[in-house]
C-alpha positions in Angstrom: 44.1 90.9 92.8 47.2 90.8 95.0 49.4 91.0 91.9 47.6 94.1 90.7 47.9 95.8 94.1 51.6 94.9 94.3 52.2 96.3 90.8 50.5 99.6 91.8 52.5 99.9 95.0 55.7 99.0 93.3 55.0 101.6 90.6 54.4 104.3 93.2 57.5 103.4 95.1 59.7 103.5 92.0 58.1 106.8 91.0 58.8 108.2 94.4 62.4 106.9 94.4 63.4 108.4 91.0 61.0 111.2 90.2 63.3 114.0 91.4 66.7 112.4 91.1 69.3 112.9 88.4 72.7 111.3 87.9 74.4 114.1 89.9 71.8 114.1 92.7 68.5 115.8 93.4 67.1 117.9 90.6 66.5 121.4 92.0 63.4 121.8 89.8 61.8 119.0 91.8 62.8 120.2 95.3 59.7 121.1 97.3 59.5 123.8 99.8 57.2 123.6 102.8 54.9 126.0 101.0 55.0 123.9 97.8 54.0 120.8 99.8 51.2 122.6 101.6 49.9 124.0 98.3 50.0 120.5 96.6 48.3 118.9 99.6 45.5 121.5 99.6 45.0 121.2 95.8 44.7 117.4 95.9 42.3 117.6 98.9 40.3 120.2 97.0 40.2 117.9 93.9 38.9 115.1 96.0 36.2 117.3 97.5 35.1 118.3 94.0 34.9 114.6 93.1 32.7 113.9 96.1 30.5 116.9 95.3 30.1 115.9 91.7 29.1 112.4 92.8 26.6 113.8 95.3 25.1 116.0 92.6 25.0 113.2 90.1 27.2 115.3 87.9 28.9 112.8 85.5 31.0 115.4 83.8 32.4 116.6 87.2 33.2 113.0 88.1 35.0 112.4 84.8 37.0 115.6 85.1 38.5 114.2 88.4 40.5 111.8 86.3 43.3 112.2 83.8 41.4 109.7 81.7 42.8 110.6 78.2 46.4 110.2 79.4 48.0 107.0 78.1 49.2 106.2 81.6 45.7 106.4 83.1 44.2 103.3 84.7 41.6 102.5 87.3 41.6 99.2 89.2 38.3 98.6 91.1 38.3 95.4 93.0 38.9 92.8 90.2 38.0 95.2 87.3 40.3 97.3 85.2 38.3 100.1 83.7 38.9 101.4 80.2 40.2 104.9 79.7 39.3 107.7 77.3 35.9 107.9 75.6 34.9 104.5 76.7 35.2 105.5 80.4 33.5 108.8 79.7 30.6 107.0 78.1 30.3 104.4 80.9 30.3 107.0 83.6 27.7 109.1 81.8 25.5 106.1 81.3 25.9 105.0 85.0 24.7 108.4 86.2 21.8 108.5 83.7 20.6 104.9 84.6 17.9 105.6 87.2 19.9 106.8 90.2 17.8 108.5 92.8 20.7 109.7 95.0 24.3 109.2 96.0 26.5 110.2 98.9 30.3 110.1 98.8 31.9 111.1 102.1 35.6 111.0 102.6 36.6 109.6 106.0 40.3 109.7 105.6 42.8 111.3 103.1 46.5 111.5 103.3 48.5 113.2 100.6 52.2 112.8 100.0 53.7 115.3 97.5 56.2 113.5 95.4 57.3 116.4 93.2 55.9 119.6 91.7 54.0 117.4 89.2 53.0 114.3 91.2 51.4 113.5 94.5 50.1 110.3 96.1 46.8 110.1 97.9 45.6 107.2 100.2 42.2 107.4 101.8 38.9 106.0 102.5 35.3 107.0 101.8 31.8 105.8 102.3 29.6 105.6 99.2 25.9 105.3 99.3 23.9 104.7 96.2 20.1 104.6 95.9 18.4 103.6 92.7 15.0 104.8 91.5 13.9 101.1 92.0 14.6 101.5 95.7 17.7 99.2 95.7 20.5 100.6 97.9 24.3 100.0 97.9 26.3 101.2 100.8 30.1 100.5 100.7 33.3 101.6 102.5 35.9 102.2 99.8 39.7 102.1 100.3 41.3 104.4 97.8 44.8 105.0 96.5 45.7 107.3 93.6 48.7 108.9 91.9 47.8 112.5 91.0 49.3 114.5 88.2 49.2 118.3 87.9 48.0 119.4 84.5 47.8 123.1 83.8 47.1 124.0 87.4 44.6 121.1 88.0 45.4 118.0 90.0 43.9 114.9 88.4 43.9 111.2 89.4 46.2 109.3 86.9 46.6 105.8 88.4 43.7 104.7 90.7 43.0 101.7 92.9 39.7 101.2 94.7 38.7 98.2 96.8 35.6 97.4 98.8 33.5 94.5 100.0 30.1 94.1 98.4 
């Protein structure tokens, strides 16, 4: 677990260090204005709100669209599990939401966004997740969340995700 977390943190640090540098200095195409940064922060926050709303509406497709899940660099670490990407993830999420869920509630309690370039941003945050099954079983967890977001045709999507919580 610690190795996976360290690897994710190291990846983000390296990405941050070199994402906008060239051999002669800073790449002007990556330079962010205050307006660029504000727009990126707002776009990532909006994407996370859409993710919460999709969860709360039991909208599997909306949840899936939050992720950049067909990108070869996509990965989700959840506690000690590495989730598959692509169609396998899409199928798993769809089955999860179709498997007798009465209701869910995902509420962000903290979100900090750091724009890294015009194409990447880092989010760290926390949310509370409540899940009630039709059987009456309830799960209520506080999730610590970190993700590298990538801008794809105007949409910000989670590319490399780490979630941890106590069960």
